[in-house]
C-alpha positions, 0 to 999 in steps of 0.5 A, spaced: 500 500 500 502 506 497 502 513 501 499 519 499 502 523 493 508 527 494 504 534 492 500 532 498 505 531 503 510 536 501 505 542 504 504 538 510 511 537 511 513 545 510 507 547 515 509 542 520 516 545 520 514 552 520 509 550 526 504 554 523 497 553 523 494 552 516 488 557 517 493 562 520 497 562 514 491 563 510 489 569 514 495 572 514 496 572 507 489 574 506 490 580 510 497 582 507 494 582 500 488 586 502 493 591 505 498 591 499 492 592 494 489 598 499 496 601 499 496 600 491 490 603 489 488 608 495 487 616 493 491 622 495 491 622 502 498 623 504 500 630 506 508 632 506 510 638 511 517 641 511 520 644 517 525 649 515 528 651 522 527 648 528 523 653 533 518 652 539 512 653 535 513 647 530 509 642 535 503 648 535 504 649 527 503 641 526 497 641 530 494 647 526 496 643 520 493 637 521 487 640 523 487 644 516 489 638 512 483 634 516 478 639 514 479 638 506 478 630 507 471 629 511 471 622 514 478 620 511 484 618 515 491 620 512 498 619 512 503 624 514 511 625 512 515 630 515 522 633 513 525 636 519 532 639 519 538 635 521 539 640 528 532 638 530 533 638 538 531 632 541 526 635 546 522 639 540 522 632 536 519 629 542 513 634 543 512 634 535 511 626 535 507 627 542 503 632 538 502 628 532 499 622 536 493 626 538 490 627 531 484 621 531 485 622 523 492 620 523 494 613 520 501 613 520 507 618 520 514 618 517 519 623 519 525 624 514 531 629 515 533 629 508 530 630 501 533 624 498 530 619 503 523 623 502 523 622 495 525 615 495 519 613 500 514 618 497 512 613 492 511 608 497 506 612 501 502 615 495 497 611 491 497 609 484 493 615 482 499 620 484 503 616 479 500 620 474 502 626 477 508 630 473 515 629 476 517 634 481 510 635 484 510 629 489 504 631 492 501 637 497 507 640 501 506 645 506 511 649 510 509 649 517 513 655 519 508 659 514 502 658 518 498 665 518 492 668 520 488 665 514 489 658 516 487 659 523 481 662 521 479 656 516 481 651 522 476 655 527 471 654 522 471 647 522 468 642 527 472 640 532 473 632 532 477 632 539 484 629 540 486 622 541 488 623 548 489 617 553 482 616 556 486 615 563 489 622 562 483 625 560 479 622 566 485 624 571 485 631 569 477 632 570 478 629 577 484 633 579 480 640 577 474 638 580 477 636 586 481 643 587 476 647 584 470 645 589 465 647 584 467 653 581 469 655 574 476 653 573 481 657 569 488 654 566 494 659 566 500 658 561 503 665 562 509 668 559 514 670 563 513 677 561 507 678 565 508 676 572 502 681 575 497 679 570 495 672 574 495 676 581 491 681 578 486 677 575 485 672 581 484 677 586 479 681 582 475 674 580 475 670 587 469 666 584 474 663 579 479 657 581 486 658 577 491 653 575 498 655 573 500 650 567 507 654 566 513 650 567 515 656 571 509 656 575 512 661 581 515 666 576 509 666 571 504 667 577 508 672 581 507 667 587 500 668 588 497 664 594 490 663 591 493 660 584 495 652 584 501 651 581 502 645 577 509 646 575 512 641 580 507 635 578 511 632 573 506 632 568 507 630 561 505 634 554 499 630 554 497 631 561 498 638 560 493 638 554 488 634 558 488 639 563 487 645 559 482 642 555 478 640 561 478 647 564 472 652 563 477 657 560 484 658 558 489 664 558 496 663 556 501 662 550 499 660 543 503 654 544 500 646 543 496 647 550 493 654 547 492 651 540 488 644 543 483 649 547 482 653 541 480 647 537 475 645 542 471 651 542 472 653 550 473 660 552 480 662 550 485 668 551 491 667 546 498 671 548 503 671 542 504 666 537 506 670 531 500 669 527 502 674 522 496 679 523 497 686 524 492 688 529 494 688 536 488 684 538 484 679 534 477 677 536 476 669 533 469 669 534 465 669 541 470 664 545 477 666 543 481 673 543 488 673 541 494 678 542 499 676 536 504 681 539 506 684 545 501 689 548 501 694 554 500 690 561 495 694 563 491 694 557 492 686 557 490 685 564 483 689 563 482 685 556 483 679 560 478 681 566 473 683 561 473 677 557 473 672 563 467 677 567 463 676 560 463 668 560 463 667 568 460 673 571 453 673 571 450 680 568 457 682 566 458 686 559 464 685 555 
């Protein structure tokens, strides 16, 4: 009695050697084939950003850029390629990567430090349709250092889809604010070092509000005010500080990643600085946002912040 033919026993021997269950191998092969087909036939959903010089505003600009890109792709996920300068500091790169991870629409990230590597890998990111584009036009490219006021207005007109922050981080932020606010409205401060008296004056004039200082140098930015809880010694990472800023009832501070995340959420926001490219000293960004692009007189700035907070949190007050 002869055994089964060799063409039946050979696949079985190979599988036994690999110790791979046949259905698992079939399932993995099917997933790989589907993934390859999707990458080959997908539409133009990859965006390329360029950072010409490393600055502290790059993470914030990246958040604005992602929100701007998402407005043109309703209901779609997209890939991102970033070309960075070689002298990008490690701290800035860490904040940039943490900021990119907060986008719920982002599918994958590619970081590059030279044009040749990006050009070689870009066809792998792009779908078959982009291969019909003329050579030298690999896709939509944006300079993250040239985001201006017009782009900011376009982002604000879109609906906020939230940030992909960890659930535990958001829950802990809400718990901390509720515990220390004791039923009052919470205002997060993230003031630059040049306006130390603003926090002390505002906290004294509005005792019905609870203020939380998120600046890394809390004692300097708040002027040592005892009625402001400084969180600078809590050891918070970027995602935790973003969650606290978004969980508060209002935000007053620098137009950085924290200010940008609160601005996109639609909460009452006063932004200081940011070099948005606009000429006016004071810019109204709708009912809930006020921006001071450049330096402003301390007295005028303090009065504007007081009016803004009274309008939102003091019954019967007028802006």
